[in-house]
C-alpha positions as CSV (number, residue, x, y, z in Angstrom):
1,M,4.2,9.2,-22.5
2,C,3.3,11.3,-19.4
3,S,6.9,11.0,-18.0
4,L,8.2,13.1,-20.9
5,A,6.7,16.1,-19.1
6,A,9.7,15.9,-16.8
7,L,11.9,16.9,-19.7
8,T,10.0,20.0,-20.8
9,V,10.7,23.5,-19.7
10,S,7.8,25.4,-18.1
11,A,7.0,28.9,-19.4
12,H,6.5,30.0,-15.8
13,G,9.1,31.3,-13.4
14,K,11.4,28.9,-11.6
15,T,10.8,28.2,-7.9
16,V,14.0,27.8,-5.9
17,F,14.1,25.6,-2.8
18,T,17.2,25.8,-0.6
19,V,18.0,22.9,1.7
20,N,20.2,23.6,4.7
21,P,21.8,20.2,5.6
22,D,23.2,21.7,8.8
23,A,19.8,22.7,10.1
24,R,18.2,19.4,11.2
25,H,14.9,18.7,12.7
26,Q,13.4,15.4,13.9
27,Q,14.6,11.9,13.4
28,I,12.3,9.7,11.3
29,D,11.5,6.3,13.0
30,C,9.2,4.6,10.5
31,F,6.3,4.7,8.1
32,G,3.5,2.0,8.4
33,A,0.0,0.6,8.2
34,S,-2.1,-1.9,10.1
35,D,-3.5,-5.4,9.4
36,A,-7.0,-4.5,10.6
37,W,-9.3,-6.0,9.7
38,S,-8.7,-7.4,6.3
39,M,-5.7,-9.7,7.0
40,R,-8.1,-12.0,8.8
41,F,-9.8,-12.7,5.5
42,I,-6.8,-12.3,3.1
43,G,-5.2,-15.1,5.1
44,E,-7.8,-17.4,3.6
45,V,-7.0,-16.6,-0.1
46,S,-4.3,-18.2,-2.2
47,E,-0.7,-18.0,-1.2
48,Q,0.0,-16.2,-4.5
49,I,-2.4,-13.3,-3.6
50,Q,-1.0,-13.1,-0.1
51,D,2.6,-13.0,-1.5
52,D,1.6,-10.2,-4.0
53,V,0.0,-8.1,-1.2
54,A,3.1,-8.6,1.0
55,R,5.4,-7.6,-1.8
56,L,3.5,-4.3,-2.5
57,L,3.5,-3.4,1.2
58,F,6.9,-4.5,2.4
59,S,9.4,-5.0,-0.5
60,T,12.4,-2.6,-0.8
61,K,13.6,-4.4,-3.9
62,I,14.0,-2.8,-7.3
63,D,12.6,-4.5,-10.5
64,V,14.5,-4.9,-13.8
65,N,13.3,-1.5,-14.9
66,G,14.6,0.2,-11.8
67,N,11.2,0.7,-10.3
68,P,10.4,-0.2,-6.6
69,E,8.5,-3.5,-6.2
70,G,6.7,-2.2,-3.1
71,I,6.5,0.8,-0.7
72,G,8.8,-0.7,1.9
73,L,6.8,-0.1,5.0
74,S,9.1,0.1,8.1
75,I,6.5,-0.6,10.8
76,W,3.7,-3.1,10.7
77,R,0.7,-2.8,13.1
78,F,-0.7,-6.1,14.3
79,N,-4.3,-5.9,15.8
80,I,-4.3,-8.1,18.9
81,G,-7.9,-9.2,19.0
82,A,-10.4,-9.2,21.9
83,G,-12.6,-12.1,20.9
84,S,-15.6,-10.7,19.0
85,V,-15.3,-13.5,16.4
86,E,-15.9,-16.1,19.0
87,Q,-19.0,-14.2,20.2
88,G,-20.5,-14.1,16.7
89,D,-23.6,-12.0,16.3
90,S,-24.0,-11.6,20.1
91,S,-20.8,-9.4,20.0
92,Y,-22.8,-6.4,18.7
93,I,-20.0,-6.0,16.2
94,D,-20.2,-6.3,12.4
95,N,-18.6,-9.5,11.0
96,G,-16.1,-7.6,8.9
97,T,-14.6,-5.9,11.9
98,R,-14.5,-8.7,14.4
99,T,-11.3,-10.2,15.7
100,E,-10.3,-13.5,17.3
101,C,-8.6,-13.7,20.7
102,F,-5.8,-16.0,21.7
103,L,-7.2,-16.2,25.2
104,N,-9.9,-18.8,25.8
105,T,-12.7,-18.3,28.4
106,D,-11.0,-20.9,30.7
107,G,-7.8,-19.0,30.8
108,S,-5.9,-21.2,28.3
109,Y,-4.4,-20.0,25.0
110,D,-5.1,-21.1,21.5
111,W,-2.2,-20.2,19.3
112,S,-4.0,-21.2,16.1
113,K,-6.1,-18.0,16.4
114,Q,-5.5,-14.9,14.2
115,A,-3.8,-17.1,11.6
116,G,-4.2,-14.7,8.6
117,Q,-2.8,-11.8,10.6
118,R,0.1,-13.9,11.9
119,G,0.9,-15.0,8.4
120,F,1.5,-11.3,7.5
121,L,3.5,-10.8,10.6
122,K,5.8,-13.5,9.4
123,R,5.8,-12.0,5.9
124,A,6.7,-8.6,7.3
125,K,9.6,-10.2,9.2
126,G,10.7,-12.1,6.0
127,Y,10.9,-8.8,4.1
128,G,13.0,-7.3,6.9
129,V,10.4,-4.8,8.1
130,P,12.3,-3.1,11.0
131,Y,9.5,-2.7,13.5
132,L,6.4,-4.6,14.6
133,L,3.7,-3.1,16.8
134,G,0.9,-4.9,18.6
135,F,-2.2,-2.7,19.3
136,L,-5.4,-3.4,21.1
137,N,-8.8,-1.8,20.6
138,S,-10.3,-3.6,23.7
139,P,-9.2,-5.9,26.5
140,P,-10.3,-9.5,25.9
141,A,-14.0,-9.8,26.2
142,V,-13.6,-12.2,29.1
143,Y,-12.0,-9.3,31.1
144,T,-14.5,-6.5,30.3
145,K,-17.2,-5.1,32.5
146,N,-20.0,-5.8,30.0
147,G,-18.6,-9.1,28.7
148,L,-18.2,-7.5,25.2
149,A,-15.3,-6.2,23.1
150,T,-17.3,-3.0,22.4
151,N,-18.5,-0.4,24.8
152,T,-22.2,-0.8,24.0
153,G,-24.5,-0.1,27.0
154,R,-21.8,1.5,29.1
155,D,-20.5,4.9,30.3
156,G,-17.3,6.6,29.3
157,T,-14.9,4.7,31.6
158,Y,-12.6,1.9,30.6
159,N,-14.4,-1.4,29.8
160,L,-12.1,-3.5,32.0
161,K,-13.1,-5.1,35.3
162,E,-11.3,-3.4,38.3
163,E,-9.7,-6.7,39.3
164,K,-8.4,-7.5,35.8
165,Y,-5.7,-4.9,35.2
166,A,-2.9,-7.3,36.2
167,D,-4.5,-10.1,34.2
168,F,-4.8,-7.8,31.1
169,A,-1.1,-6.8,31.4
170,R,-0.2,-10.5,31.7
171,F,-2.3,-11.2,28.6
172,M,-0.5,-8.6,26.5
173,T,2.9,-9.9,27.7
174,D,1.8,-13.5,27.0
175,V,1.0,-12.5,23.4
176,I,4.3,-10.9,23.0
177,V,6.1,-14.0,24.3
178,G,3.8,-16.3,22.5
179,L,4.4,-14.7,19.1
180,K,8.1,-15.0,19.7
181,E,7.9,-18.6,20.6
182,H,5.4,-19.8,18.0
183,D,6.1,-17.4,15.0
184,S,9.7,-16.2,15.7
185,V,8.6,-12.6,15.5
186,T,9.5,-9.8,17.9
187,V,6.9,-7.2,18.9
188,D,8.9,-4.0,19.3
189,Y,6.0,-1.9,20.6
190,I,2.8,-2.5,22.4
191,S,-0.1,-0.1,22.3
192,P,-2.6,-1.0,25.0
193,V,-5.4,1.5,24.3
194,N,-6.8,2.9,21.1
195,E,-8.7,6.2,20.8
196,P,-9.6,6.3,24.5
197,D,-10.7,9.9,24.2
198,G,-13.2,9.3,21.4
199,H,-16.3,11.3,22.3
200,W,-18.4,8.8,20.3
201,N,-17.9,6.4,23.2
202,W,-17.6,3.3,21.0
203,Q,-21.2,2.2,20.8
204,G,-21.8,-0.8,18.5
205,P,-22.5,-2.3,16.1
206,K,-19.2,-1.1,14.8
207,Q,-15.9,-2.5,16.0
208,E,-13.9,-3.5,19.1
209,G,-13.1,-0.5,21.3
210,S,-13.4,1.2,24.6
211,P,-13.1,4.8,26.0
212,A,-10.7,5.3,28.9
213,T,-9.8,8.2,31.2
214,K,-6.3,9.3,31.5
215,Y,-6.2,8.0,35.1
216,E,-7.2,4.5,33.8
217,I,-4.5,4.7,31.0
218,A,-1.9,5.7,33.6
219,R,-2.9,2.8,35.9
220,L,-2.8,0.3,33.0
221,S,0.5,1.6,31.8
222,R,2.1,1.2,35.2
223,V,0.9,-2.3,35.6
224,L,2.0,-3.2,32.1
225,D,5.4,-1.7,32.7
226,K,5.8,-3.8,35.8
227,E,4.8,-6.9,34.0
228,L,7.1,-6.4,31.1
229,Q,10.0,-5.8,33.5
230,S,9.2,-9.0,35.4
231,R,9.1,-11.0,32.2
232,G,12.2,-9.4,30.6
233,A,10.3,-8.5,27.4
234,D,12.2,-6.0,25.3
235,T,9.0,-4.2,24.1
236,R,8.2,-0.5,24.4
237,I,4.8,0.8,25.5
238,V,3.2,3.4,23.2
239,I,0.3,5.6,24.4
240,P,-2.4,6.8,24.0
241,E,-3.4,6.5,20.3
242,S,-5.4,9.7,20.7
243,S,-8.4,10.1,18.4
244,D,-7.8,13.8,17.8
245,Y,-4.7,16.0,18.2
246,R,-6.8,18.5,20.1
247,C,-7.3,15.9,22.9
248,M,-3.5,15.7,23.3
249,M,-2.9,19.4,24.0
250,S,-6.3,20.5,25.4
251,T,-9.8,19.2,25.8
252,H,-12.0,18.5,22.8
253,E,-15.6,17.4,22.9
254,T,-15.0,15.5,26.1
255,G,-14.3,16.3,29.7
256,P,-11.0,17.0,31.6
257,E,-10.7,13.4,32.5
258,R,-9.5,12.9,28.9
259,G,-7.9,16.2,27.9
260,Y,-4.4,17.7,28.1
261,E,-2.8,14.3,27.6
262,I,0.7,15.5,26.9
263,Q,0.8,17.4,30.1
264,S,-0.9,14.7,32.1
265,F,1.4,11.9,31.1
266,F,4.7,13.8,30.8
267,S,4.6,16.7,33.3
268,K,5.9,15.8,36.8
269,D,3.3,18.2,38.1
270,S,0.6,15.6,37.1
271,I,1.2,13.3,40.0
272,D,-1.7,11.0,39.5
273,T,-1.0,10.4,35.8
274,Y,2.7,11.0,35.3
275,L,4.3,8.2,33.3
276,G,7.7,9.7,32.4
277,N,9.5,7.5,34.9
278,L,8.4,4.2,33.5
279,K,11.2,2.0,32.2
280,Y,9.4,0.5,29.2
281,L,7.2,3.5,28.2
282,S,8.5,5.6,25.4
283,R,8.5,9.3,25.9
284,L,6.3,10.0,22.9
285,M,2.7,10.6,22.1
286,A,1.0,8.5,19.5
287,G,-2.0,10.3,18.0
288,H,-4.4,10.1,15.1
289,S,-4.9,13.1,12.8
290,Y,-8.6,12.5,12.1
291,W,-10.7,15.6,11.9
292,T,-7.7,18.0,11.8
293,N,-6.9,18.0,8.1
294,T,-9.5,20.5,7.1
295,P,-9.8,23.4,6.6
296,V,-6.4,23.5,5.0
297,E,-5.3,26.6,6.9
298,Y,-6.2,24.9,10.2
299,M,-4.2,21.8,9.3
300,K,-0.9,23.8,9.7
301,E,-2.1,25.8,12.6
302,C,-3.1,22.8,14.6
303,R,0.1,20.9,14.0
304,K,2.3,23.9,14.9
305,E,0.4,24.2,18.2
306,L,0.9,20.5,18.8
307,R,4.6,20.7,18.0
308,D,5.1,23.6,20.4
309,T,3.3,21.8,23.2
310,L,5.3,18.6,22.6
311,R,8.5,20.6,22.7
312,K,7.5,22.3,26.0
313,Y,7.4,18.9,27.7
314,D,10.2,17.3,25.7
315,V,8.0,14.6,24.1
316,D,8.3,13.0,20.7
317,F,5.4,12.4,18.4
318,W,4.0,9.6,16.1
319,Q,1.1,10.1,13.8
320,S,-0.1,6.6,14.2
321,E,-3.4,6.3,12.3
322,V,-5.5,8.1,9.8
323,C,-7.8,7.5,6.8
324,I,-10.3,9.7,4.9
325,M,-13.3,10.8,7.0
326,G,-16.6,12.5,6.3
327,N,-15.2,16.0,7.0
328,D,-12.6,15.6,4.3
329,S,-15.0,17.2,1.9
330,E,-12.4,18.5,-0.6
331,I,-12.2,14.9,-2.0
332,G,-15.8,13.9,-1.2
333,G,-15.4,12.4,2.2
334,G,-14.5,8.8,3.0
335,G,-17.3,7.0,1.1
336,G,-16.4,5.1,-2.1
337,Y,-12.9,3.9,-2.9
338,D,-10.7,6.1,-5.1
339,R,-7.6,4.7,-6.8
340,T,-6.6,8.0,-8.4
341,M,-4.4,11.0,-7.5
342,K,-7.3,12.8,-6.0
343,T,-7.0,10.9,-2.7
344,A,-3.3,10.3,-3.1
345,L,-2.4,13.9,-3.3
346,Y,-4.7,14.8,-0.4
347,V,-3.0,12.2,1.8
348,A,0.5,13.3,0.6
349,R,-0.4,16.8,1.7
350,M,-1.3,15.4,5.1
351,I,2.0,13.5,5.4
352,H,3.9,16.6,4.5
353,H,2.1,18.7,7.1
354,D,2.6,16.1,9.9
355,L,6.3,15.8,9.1
356,V,7.1,19.5,8.6
357,F,4.8,21.2,11.1
358,A,4.2,18.6,13.8
359,D,7.7,17.1,13.7
360,A,6.2,13.6,13.4
361,R,8.9,10.9,13.8
362,S,6.5,8.3,12.3
363,W,3.6,8.4,9.9
364,Q,1.1,5.5,9.8
365,W,-1.9,4.9,7.7
366,W,-4.9,3.0,9.1
367,R,-5.7,-0.1,7.0
368,A,-3.3,-1.7,4.6
369,V,-6.3,-3.3,2.7
370,G,-9.8,-1.8,2.6
371,G,-13.1,-2.1,0.9
372,D,-15.4,0.4,-0.7
373,Y,-14.2,3.2,1.5
374,K,-11.1,5.4,1.4
375,D,-9.4,3.6,4.3
376,G,-7.1,1.1,2.5
377,L,-3.8,1.4,0.7
378,L,-5.0,-1.5,-1.4
379,F,-8.6,-2.1,-2.6
380,R,-10.2,-5.5,-2.0
381,Y,-13.4,-6.4,-3.8
382,R,-15.2,-9.4,-5.3
383,Q,-16.4,-9.5,-8.9
384,P,-20.0,-10.7,-9.5
385,G,-19.9,-14.5,-9.7
386,A,-16.3,-14.8,-8.6
387,S,-15.2,-17.3,-6.0
388,S,-12.4,-15.2,-4.5
389,D,-11.5,-11.6,-3.9
390,T,-9.5,-9.3,-6.2
391,I,-7.0,-7.0,-4.6
392,V,-5.5,-4.1,-6.6
393,D,-3.1,-1.2,-5.9
394,S,-3.9,2.5,-5.8
395,R,-2.1,5.8,-6.3
396,L,-2.7,6.2,-2.5
397,L,-0.4,3.2,-1.9
398,W,2.3,4.6,-4.1
399,S,2.0,8.2,-2.7
400,L,2.9,6.9,0.7
401,G,5.7,5.0,-1.0
402,N,7.3,8.3,-2.1
403,Y,8.1,8.6,1.6
404,S,8.2,5.1,3.1
405,R,10.3,3.5,0.4
406,F,13.1,6.1,0.4
407,I,13.1,7.7,3.9
408,R,14.4,4.9,6.1
409,P,14.5,4.6,9.9
410,G,17.1,6.9,11.4
411,A,16.8,9.5,8.7
412,V,16.7,13.2,9.8
413,R,14.5,15.9,8.3
414,L,16.5,18.8,6.9
415,D,15.4,22.5,6.8
416,V,14.0,23.8,3.5
417,R,13.2,27.4,2.5
418,R,11.6,28.7,-0.7
419,D,13.0,31.5,-2.8
420,K,15.6,32.6,-0.1
421,S,12.8,33.3,2.4
422,I,13.6,33.5,6.1
423,D,10.1,32.0,6.8
424,S,10.4,28.3,7.8
425,D,6.9,27.8,6.4
426,S,7.8,29.0,2.9
427,A,8.4,25.6,1.4
428,T,4.7,24.7,1.8
429,D,2.0,25.9,-0.5
430,P,-0.9,23.5,0.2
431,Y,-2.5,24.2,-3.2
432,G,0.8,24.3,-5.1
433,L,4.3,23.1,-4.4
434,M,5.4,21.5,-1.1
435,C,9.0,20.4,-0.5
436,S,10.6,18.4,2.2
437,A,14.1,17.0,2.5
438,F,15.8,14.2,4.5
439,R,19.2,12.5,5.0
440,N,19.3,8.8,5.6
441,K,21.7,7.1,8.0
442,D,23.7,5.9,5.0
443,G,24.2,9.5,3.9
444,R,21.9,9.4,0.9
445,N,19.6,12.5,0.6
446,V,15.9,12.4,-0.3
447,V,13.8,15.3,-1.5
448,V,10.1,15.0,-1.9
449,I,8.2,17.5,-4.1
450,I,4.4,17.6,-4.2
451,N,2.7,19.6,-6.9
452,Y,-0.9,19.9,-5.8
453,G,-1.7,22.4,-8.5
454,E,-3.1,22.1,-12.0
455,M,0.0,23.5,-13.8
456,E,3.5,22.1,-14.2
457,Q,6.2,23.9,-12.3
458,T,9.9,24.3,-12.8
459,I,12.0,24.1,-9.7
460,S,15.6,24.3,-8.6
461,I,17.0,22.7,-5.4
462,E,20.0,24.3,-3.9
463,G,22.2,23.5,-0.9
464,L,23.0,19.8,-1.6
465,D,26.3,19.3,-3.3
466,I,25.4,16.1,-5.1
467,A,26.2,15.1,-8.7
468,S,23.6,12.5,-9.5
469,W,20.0,11.8,-8.6
470,N,17.3,9.2,-9.3
471,M,13.9,10.7,-9.9
472,Y,10.7,8.7,-9.0
473,R,7.2,9.8,-9.6
474,T,3.6,9.0,-8.7
475,S,0.9,10.6,-10.9
476,D,-2.3,9.7,-12.8
477,C,-0.2,8.7,-15.8
478,P,-0.8,4.9,-16.2
479,E,2.9,4.1,-16.2
480,E,3.7,6.3,-13.1
481,S,2.9,4.5,-9.9
482,L,6.2,4.9,-8.1
483,T,8.2,4.9,-11.2
484,L,11.8,5.7,-12.0
485,V,11.3,8.5,-14.6
486,G,14.9,9.6,-15.1
487,E,18.3,10.5,-13.7
488,Q,19.4,14.0,-13.0
489,K,23.1,15.2,-12.8
490,N,21.9,18.1,-10.7
491,L,18.7,19.7,-9.6
492,E,19.3,23.2,-11.1
493,S,16.2,23.0,-13.3
494,V,13.6,20.3,-13.1
495,T,10.0,20.4,-14.3
496,I,7.4,18.9,-11.9
497,P,4.2,17.9,-13.7
498,K,0.8,19.0,-12.4
499,R,-0.8,16.9,-9.7
500,S,2.1,14.7,-9.0
501,I,4.5,13.6,-6.3
502,T,8.2,13.4,-7.3
503,T,11.0,12.0,-5.1
504,F,14.7,12.6,-5.7
505,V,17.1,10.1,-4.2
506,S,20.8,10.9,-4.3
507,R,22.9,8.2,-6.0
508,N,26.0,9.2,-4.1
509,V,26.5,9.5,-0.4
510,I,27.3,12.6,1.7
511,K,29.5,11.6,4.7
512,R,28.9,14.2,7.3
């Protein structure tokens, strides 16, 4: 069996990682994914399939063999729709990426809408997922300037009628209140805009979406903050879901009306766009790591620059969306689904870099379920002649689980160095071993080791005075999805198989 590799002794020298539990970095808030757009359709399949999907995504239980049932996501992103389903083919949006809208054209609400997605909201709540977030790609089509939920035929300004800002804020708050009343779920965060700085300008047929300038984002955030206060909704505003890290700290393939977002929203010198004084707006930036994961050397450089800019303005950071794109050429780009470690390791390396070099407090994947593209944790397809879909897991799902299942909300990242180095970057070899360490609120320690290379490596982990560890692994071995592969009395000498992700979870608690 593949897991026996963990018991062998490598002929190569041992790599020593030293964890300093007194040197603490960012708090970890959550790991997550979104319901777009598949949950609309998965809500139409059998309850058994829906239950199976929910278990894989949300469960924190352990099966009879000691293996995790699921990856234990700690935030679930609910796509609040703009109404392209109701518009049909005239929406200029492909059927597979359309969404329903609770708001009718006459101003009334239909709470039977988005049934499949709401079903998964309730499943997430049932599994105890700590946080739920509602995000919008577009205002309701009845409020937009072109009458569509996509920006087709327009310029680069926000696709919202000038007189509808207050109505849009009221709609978002109505949805928050309505979901509480009808489904007994609490929306902890509301994200009103999505990739507003995208230079592609959201031309259809594609999906719901709109560009927006930072002045328009500031205006909307202020109106929404006021509406939430007036309604007593205990929901935090998260902005701006930037399409590219470079737009957050500078300008990138767009004009100054979209650039320098960190400074614009959280420096008091930016009078027209400053949002740091809003009651319901979190002092953090949510951004998507698309286009910044290659070349590999730039991945670290970009994140360190982002981290330094965030620190300058005392702003926290969430990596709130990513999947594989065309420029991720190392694994062949986004086309064609891949269930193997090729994509899983590539994404694990992204997670590691965002946590270690950008100080991300949250890491969120794009779609929970996708089709024949590398954008879903689970793969949904239909066999020829079949009457219903088949949904299967992937090593990508379980690679995220090495983090999400064991590093729980409120954990803190601990400092790690390699081979007694004074270099804080030393625990990261993007083509070999990468090590990160965390301490949960309950005192349990978690160490994640990625071996990106083609050779097994022997490691030692020092600095954590712990007598017993559980060892979980994700690899291409058929029996190793997120599997308990053994117990360790200590971490003095452990062999990490090639092209694998191994997570060590302390069985005892450190109370300090």
